[in-house]
N, C-alpha and C positions, 0 to 999 in steps of 0.2 A: 485803861489808860491812867496813869498816874499823874494828877494834876501838878505835882511838884516839878515834873519834867516837861511840862507843856509850855512852849514858848508862845505866850499869848500875843505880844506885839508882832512877832513874825507871822502868826496866823491871821491876825487883823489885817496886816499889810497885804495879804494875798486876797482879801476880800474885795468885791467891787464897791461895797460901802465905804470902805476905809483906804482904798488904794490911792496913793498920792499924797498921803498925810505924812508929816515930818515925823522923825523918831520921837520927838518930845510929845507930839500930839498922840501918837500910837501908845506911848507909855502912860499918858494920862487916862486915855480910854481903857487901856488894859487893866488899870486899877480898879476900874468899875465893873469888871467882867468876872464871871465865875464859870468854871468848866464843871459840868455835872453829867453822870452817867445814869441811864434809865434802862430798866430791864423790859423785855418784850412784853407789851401789854400794859405797861405802867403809864398812868396819866401824868402828863406834864402840867396842864392846867385844865380847869373846867369852866364852862359857861358861868358867868357871874362873878368869878373870882376877880380880885384886884389886879390890874396889869401893871406891874412895876418894872418890866423889862421886855426887850424883844429877843429873839432867839436865832442862832445860827447852828446849822447842822454840820457837825465835824465827821460823824460816822453814823450809819444806820438809816432810819426812815421815820418820818413823823406823818400822822394822818390828822388833818384838820377836819372837823365834822360838826354838825348840829344834829339834834334829835327832836322829832316832831313830838307834839303832845300825845300822840297815840304810840310812841315808842319807836318809830321808824327812823333809822339813821341815814343821813345823807352826807356823803364824803365831799367836802369842798375842794380839797387839794391833798396831794401827797408831796411832802417836802423831802428832798434827797440831799446828800453831802454837797456842800458849797452853796446852798440855798439858805435864805433867811425867812423869818415869818414874824408877824405881829408888829412890824415896824410902825405902821400908822396908828396902831392902837395906844402906843406910848404917848401920843400927843393928845389923845382925847379926854384923858382924865375920867375914863369910864371903865367899867369892868370888862373882862373879855367878852366878846360876843359870840364866841364858839368854844369849842373844846379841842385839845390836842392830845394825842396818844402815841406812844412809841410803838411802831409796827415791828421793830426788831431791837436787838440790843443797840442802843443809841447814846451818842455822846453829843451834848450841846454846849455851846458857849452862850451864856445868858448875859446880855449887855443891859445894865441897869438904866432905868429912866433918868435917874438922878444923874448919872455920868453923862448921858446924852445931852441933857439940858445944860449941864455945867459947860461942856465943851462948846455948845452953841453960843453961850454967853461970852466965852473967851474968844471965839473965832466964828463969826457969823458965816463965813464960806463953808464951814462944816455942815450947815443946814442944807447945802446943795447936794452933798453926798446923801443925806437922809432923803431929800425930796426925790433923788434919782431912784432910790430903793422903793419908796411908795409909788412912784410912777411905774415902775416895772410891775409891781403887784396889780395896779389898776389896769394896765394894759392886759395882763393876763385875764383879769376878770371880764374885760370887755370881749376878749376873744371866746370866752366861755359863753357869754350870753349870745353872742353871734352864732356859735355853734349850736346852742340849744334851740334858737329861733329859726335858723335857716337850713340846718342840716337834719336829715333823718337819722335813726339810730345806727344804720349800716354806715353811713358816712362818718359819723362821730367816732365809731370804733376804728374804722380804717384811718381816719385822721389821727387818732391816738397812736396807732401802730407806727405810722410814718412820721410822728412829731419830731424825731431827732434824726431822720434819715435825710441826708442831702441828695436831692433828686439828681443833680448833674453828676455827682461823684458816683452815684449808684448805677448809672447807665451802663458802665462796664463790667458790673458784678453780676454773677449768675444768682447769687443769694445774699440776703442780709438777715442777721439774727437779731431779734429783739427780746430782751429779758423783761418780762413783767415785774415791776417793783413791788407788787403786793399781790394778795390773793385776787382771783377773778372776781369775787363778790365785791370786794373793795373797790376795784377798778370799775366795775359795773356801776356801782353807786357814784362814783366820781363822774361818770359819763351820763348820769341820770337814766340808766337802763336797769332793767331787772336782771338778776343773775341768770335767769333762764333764757332771756332774749340774747344776752351777751354770748352765753355758750352756744346757742343756736346759730348765731351770726358766725362765730368762729368756725364751726363745723361746715357751714355753707361754704365759707372761703376755703376751707380744706378740701371740700368736695369739688370745688372749682379748680383745684391744683394751684391755688395762688399762695397758700401757706401750708406748712406743716406744724403740729402742735406736740411739744414734748413738755408736759406740766407747764412751768412758767416760761419756757423757751418757745418763742414763735419764730419759725424760719420763713422769711418772705422769699418766695420763689421767683417772683417777678415783680419788682417795685413799680414799674410803669403801669402794668396791667392792674395791679392791686389799687393804685392811686385813681384809676379811672373806673373801677368797678362800682356799680351802684349809683353812678352819677347820672343825671337826667340825659 
């Protein structure tokens, strides 16, 4: 993607963080943004680096993760196009508390902390847009804590497969196909499961004729039965 032909104000206008802003406001924010491409496996930032921007995914995917003292990696989140990350960190004046890595060829819009602070000073209502973004991230983290505390591994995996499936809309469908956004090992870490357990559960669901597996393509054969499988 050639940055010279990227319409930054138009892109920002389509983001939940910046929708509803005037053309002048979008133009000011756009001046503080940079578009950057990352190759698969390239680090975007590492734990302890200074946080001078938050990031919006235009294309590709980003893995947010931490590494334990013994070298074990824990995936916190997988960020897809249309999503943003590190919004809250720009207000803390502290280094990044985790690391980010491109899982594929990835394009990001990096929104500088300087530009965000400047816009808030000019228009306090802009802070509401930022608070909304931070709130969405907090809501997602609360859902994760709830899942880890109250659901077993089988339920967490099923919940992940059905996360974007509208149950009512799926009633009349014979099958629904879900594409895993990353490797099974990465998603297993995201769900706090071992890769071996993740694969074992997938094959159990396949043996029960609830899904079929074709690499990263998971075909759900019966949404309602899958949703109820493994529940008490």
